[in-house]
Backbone as a ProteinNet text record, in pm:
[ID]
protein_1_A
[PRIMARY]
MTGGFSIDDEPGPLVRPFAVTRGRAGKHVHGLDLLTLVMAARPEVDSAGLDREYREILRLCEHRALSVAEIAAHMNLLLAAVKVLVSDLIDAGYLIHQRSRPATAKPDIKLLQAVLDGVRKL
[TERTIARY]
20459.9	20383.7	20482.2	20475.9	20570.1	20516.6	20604.5	20567.5	20480.8	20452.9	20369	20424	20337	20382.3	20302.5	20362	20293.1	20246.8	20167.7	20114.7	20227.4	20341.5	20452.7	20541.5	20522.9	20603.7	20578.6	20683.3	20672	20578.9	20480.2	20383.5	20440.7	20556.5	20615.4	20603.3	20679.3	20688.3	20562.6	20475	20356.8	20236.4	20229.4	20114.5	20116.8	20231.2	20239.4	20197.7	20251.9	20206.4	20056.3	20003.2	19860.5	19782.7	19831.7	19764.4	19779.7	19897.2	19924.9	19832.2	19805.5	19719.9	19574.1	19543.3	19407.8	19354.1	19444.2	19407.7	19393.6	19422.8	19406	19527.7	19501.8	19611.3	19628.5	19736.5	19768.8	19707.1	19575.2	19509.6	19498.2	19472.2	19453.8	19560.3	19681.2	19794.1	19861.1	19783.2	19834	19948	19956.6	20063.7	20201.1	20208.5	20336.1	20424.8	20552.7	20648.4	20769.8	20872.9	20991.7	21054.8	21056.4	21126	21038.1	20908.3	20821.3	20870.4	20889.1	20934.1	20814.1	20819.6	20713.2	20775.3	20697.7	20743	20620.3	20641.6	20531.8	20480.3	20350.6	20290	20307.8	20310.9	20329.2	20430.1	20522.3	20616.3	20546.7	20591.2	20543.7	20391.9	20331.9	20188.4	20151.8	20034	19988.2	19941	20018.4	19986.2	19949.2	19915.4	19888.8	19775.4	19677.6	19564.8	19587.8	19706.2	19735.7	19802.6	19788.9	19857.6	20009.5	20079.8	20226.3	20297.4	20257.2	20322.6	20305.6	20187.6	20163.1	20251.8	20260.1	20344.4	20490.9	20536.1	20675.5	20702.8	20612.5	20630.1	20636.8	20548.4	20550	20680.4	20728.3	20854.8	20968.9	20973.3	21078.1	21076.4	20955.8	20939.8	20919	20939	20909.5	21000.6	21129.6	21222.6	21293.4	21259.3	21322.8	21235.4	21253.3	21179.8	21249.3	21171.6	21222.9	21148.1	21215.1	21147.9	21066.9	20968.8	20887.1	20976	21076.8	21168.7	21247.1	21290.8	21363.9	21276.3	21151.8	21057.6	21038.6	21020.9	21003.5	21126	21245.8	21367.7	21379	21351.8	21359.9	21261.3	21143.1	21039	21040.1	21126.3	21134.6	20997.9	20932.2	20802.2	20808.7	20718.4	20708.6	20667.8	20718.8	20689.8	20538.2	20468.9	20323.4	20251.2	20293.2	20230.8	20261.5	20383.8	20421.6	20344.6	20323.5	20245	20104.9	20043.3	19908	19911.2	20006.9	20015	20044.7	20139.3	20173.1	20050.6	19981.5	19862.6	19755.9	19737.6	19642.3	19681.1	19810.3	19856.6	19845.1	19861.1	19840.2	19692.6	19605.2	19460	19416.9	19480	19443.4	19512.6	19597.8	19663.4	19789.9	19837.4	19958.2	20086.6	20083.1	20199.9	20171.9	20277.8	20272.2	20369	20346.9	20434	20463.4	20572	20609.9	20647.4	20569.2	20595.3	20724.3	20784	20907.3	20875.5	20975.9	20958.3	20940.4	20871.8	20860.2	20998.8	21009.4	21137.5	21196.7	21114.3	21163.4	21229.4	21204.4	21265.8	21409.3	21490.1	21628	21625.6	21711.7	21714	21764.8	21709.3	21751.7	21870	21987.4	22109.6	22101.2	22045.2	22032.6	21942.9	21831	21741.6	21811.2	21881.5	21952.3	22058.1	22128.2	22230	22164.9	22048.7	21977.6	21934.1	21883.4	21841.6	21964.8	22072.4	22195.8	22246.3	22247.2	22292.9	22202.8	22072.5	21978.7	22001.3	22026.3	22050.5	22181.6	22281.5	22410.6	22395.8	22303.4	22282.4	22217.3	22151.3	22085.8	22193.2
17867.1	17927.3	17969.9	18091.9	18146.1	18129.3	18086.5	18076.8	17957.8	17870.6	17753.8	17632.5	17549.8	17433.2	17425.2	17359.6	17341.8	17197.6	17171.4	17035.9	16938.3	16989	16903.7	16867.3	16934.7	16904.1	16763.1	16698.6	16563	16571.2	16483.9	16493.8	16462.6	16404.4	16375.5	16229.7	16186.8	16045.8	15984.9	16065.7	16006.3	16000.9	16090.5	16093.4	15974.5	15944.8	15838	15702.6	15656.3	15527.2	15526.1	15636.3	15643.5	15629.6	15693	15685.6	15545.6	15487	15355.9	15250	15260.2	15161.4	15203.8	15315.5	15369.8	15393.6	15438.8	15473.8	15357.5	15237.5	15119.7	15100.1	15061.8	15028.1	14876.6	14830.4	14688.5	14609.9	14597.2	14518.3	14371.6	14342.3	14203	14172.4	14149.8	14132.7	13995.8	13893.1	13755.8	13736	13819.1	13805.7	13835.7	13914.8	13947.8	14025.4	13994.2	14071.8	14099.6	14158.7	14194.8	14080	13961.7	13848.1	13752.8	13780.7	13694	13692.9	13573	13558.5	13546	13615.2	13606.7	13579.2	13509.2	13475.4	13467.1	13494	13482.8	13340.7	13324.5	13192	13122.3	13203.5	13151.4	13241.6	13180.4	13263.6	13333.3	13452	13528.6	13539.6	13584.7	13605	13734.4	13739.4	13859.4	13959.7	14065.6	14166.1	14300.5	14300.4	14424.8	14505.9	14443.3	14517.2	14566.6	14539.7	14577.8	14715.2	14780.4	14906.9	14886.6	14995.3	14993.5	14927.5	14959	14903.5	14752	14702.7	14558.7	14490.3	14549.9	14493.9	14489.7	14593.5	14598.2	14488.8	14467.4	14360.5	14226	14201.5	14074.6	14057.6	14164.9	14158.1	14121.6	14183.9	14156.1	14011.4	13957.4	13824.2	13713.2	13745	13648.7	13525.2	13544.5	13433.3	13400.6	13472.2	13447	13496.7	13436.7	13479.5	13600.8	13698.3	13817.7	13837.4	13894.6	13930.1	14057.7	14078.1	14198.6	14322.7	14313.3	14424.3	14456.5	14354	14374.8	14442.5	14399.4	14460.7	14608.2	14639.7	14778.5	14862.5	14805.7	14878	14900.7	14799.3	14812.2	14917.6	14921.9	15011.6	15149.1	15163.7	15290.9	15329.1	15230.1	15251.2	15210.5	15264.2	15225.3	15077.8	15012.2	14869.9	14846.1	14932.9	14916.5	14915.7	15002.6	15006.7	14878.9	14831.7	14710.4	14590.1	14584.5	14474.4	14471.2	14585.8	14592.5	14545.6	14593.5	14556.9	14408.6	14356	14213	14129.6	14173.3	14101.9	14096.9	14207.2	14209.3	14106.3	14099	14003.4	13859.1	13835.5	13700.8	13664.8	13757.1	13733.3	13701.4	13767.8	13749.2	13627.4	13559.4	13439.3	13464.2	13587.8	13618.4	13581.3	13589.1	13561.5	13449.4	13376.7	13282.4	13334.7	13295.1	13346.2	13241.1	13262	13176.2	13268.7	13257.2	13342	13301.4	13398.8	13368	13280	13212.5	13123.6	13204.3	13148	13218.2	13240.1	13339.9	13374.2	13260.3	13166.9	13056.8	12948.1	12946.8	12845.4	12884.6	12785.1	12812.2	12886.5	12984.9	13056.6	12967.6	12988.1	12916.6	12993.4	12935.2	13000	13031.6	12942.8	12967.4	13087.5	13097.5	13211.6	13340.3	13340.4	13460.7	13502.3	13404.9	13435.4	13493	13439.5	13490.6	13636.9	13666.1	13803.2	13895.3	13851	13931.6	13956.9	13855.1	13871.7	13971.4	13963.4	14056.8	14199.6	14220	14355.9	14409.2	14324.7	14369.5	14412.9	14352.1	14388.1	14524.4	14570.7	14701.7	14806
24804.9	24912.8	25020.2	25064.3	25160.9	25303.2	25393.2	25534.5	25568.7	25476.3	25503.7	25433.3	25389.4	25313.9	25186.5	25090.1	24963.6	24952.8	24855.6	24834.7	24801.4	24751.5	24716.2	24835.2	24949.7	25067	25115	25165.5	25221.9	25344.2	25355.2	25464.1	25601.7	25610	25741.4	25777.2	25877.5	25910.9	25971.7	26029.2	26093.2	25999.5	25905.3	25815.4	25719.4	25663	25563.5	25619.8	25733.6	25786.3	25814.3	25862.6	25888.8	25759	25653.3	25522.4	25462.9	25475.6	25418.9	25478	25608.6	25675.7	25678.5	25614.1	25612	25753	25839.6	25975.4	26069.9	26023.7	26110.9	26198.3	26321	26412.9	26414.6	26469.9	26468.4	26581.7	26583.9	26688.3	26652.7	26527.7	26483.5	26378.9	26427.5	26335.7	26350.9	26377.9	26381	26481.8	26583.7	26682.7	26625.3	26521.7	26457.5	26553.8	26556.2	26632	26544.4	26601.6	26524.5	26447.7	26510.7	26452.9	26374.9	26364.4	26284.9	26141.5	26088.3	25949.1	25856.9	25745.8	25646.4	25508.8	25427.3	25292.9	25202	25074.9	24977.7	24975	24978.6	24978	24842.5	24736.9	24600.7	24528.5	24455.7	24381.3	24264	24234.3	24118.8	24112.9	24219.4	24225.4	24150.4	24090.2	24022	24127.8	24144.3	24246.7	24183.3	24055.6	23984.1	24047.2	24105.7	24163.3	24304.2	24359.7	24498.4	24505.4	24621.5	24644.1	24638.7	24613.9	24598.7	24717.1	24838.6	24958.1	24966	24933.1	24932.5	24827.8	24708.7	24602.2	24644.8	24713.6	24757.9	24862	24954.3	25053.6	24982.7	24888.8	24814.9	24736.5	24677.2	24604.1	24698.3	24817.2	24913.9	24961.8	24975.9	25035.6	24932.1	24805.8	24699.7	24702.9	24726.2	24717.5	24848.6	24954.5	25085.1	25196.7	25310.7	25429.2	25490	25529.6	25597.4	25727	25824.9	25949.3	25926	26010.5	26003.3	26019.2	26106.1	26126.6	25998.6	25927.6	25801.5	25697.8	25689.8	25593.8	25627.4	25755.5	25796.8	25759.5	25778.4	25744.9	25595	25514.1	25368.9	25317.7	25378.8	25330.4	25396.5	25497.4	25570.2	25628.5	25689	25751.6	25897.2	25976.3	26118	26127.7	26229.3	26252.1	26262	26330.4	26346.9	26211.6	26119.8	25988.2	25910.2	25919.4	25845.9	25899.8	26030	26086.9	26028.5	26011.8	25954	25809.8	25730.7	25589.9	25573.4	25649.9	25642.9	25684	25787.3	25833.2	25725.3	25653.6	25541.8	25436.6	25405.9	25304.5	25351.4	25480.1	25536.7	25523.8	25562.1	25552.9	25409.1	25311.6	25170.7	25108.4	25183.6	25134.4	25052.8	25050.4	24976.4	25051.7	25184.2	25265.8	25363.9	25399.6	25511.2	25616.6	25741.4	25845.8	25950.8	26019.7	26131.3	26247.2	26353.6	26470.4	26536.3	26602.1	26675.2	26795.3	26844.6	26959	27085.9	27184.9	27312.4	27374.7	27457.8	27520.1	27602.5	27647.7	27729.8	27645.5	27515.7	27428.1	27395.6	27362.3	27323.5	27189.4	27174.4	27046.6	26934.2	26816.2	26696.8	26636.6	26644.4	26599.5	26450.1	26369.9	26225.6	26198.1	26272.2	26256.7	26295.5	26409.8	26453.5	26350.3	26294.1	26193.4	26069.3	26029	25910.7	25931.4	26051.1	26082.6	26083.5	26145	26148.8	26008.2	25924.1	25785.4	25712.5	25735.2	25671.2	25716.2	25844.3	25896.8	25838.5	25827.3	25772	25625	25552.4	25411.7	25396.6	25503.6	25495.9	25493.5
[MASK]
++++++++++++++++++++++++++++++++++++++++++++++++++++++++++++++++++++++++++++++++++++++++++++++++++++++++++++++++++++++++++

């Protein structure tokens, strides 16, 4: 198609996250933030009936805890979209999570090192 776009054109960075979350915004996302760690609740869960993005999150979190920011980076998705998807998986019992500590608490050096190591692997 000349002068326009074809059906094969990439929809762009804003359309895909909107489609992935089915238009839902992150209002009820378990208080997830950048540093919230998530991990699969059970190893090797049957995820055949789930959408591709859900399966990818479960694969990433199957054997190790990842921060929400790391998941967003691996999947090349906006943080807001990943929060919705992760929240759905928490609600369904596929993922467990641990919220980050309040800013007034002392930082956990091991957690910070784990996040730094994960970012370096990207």
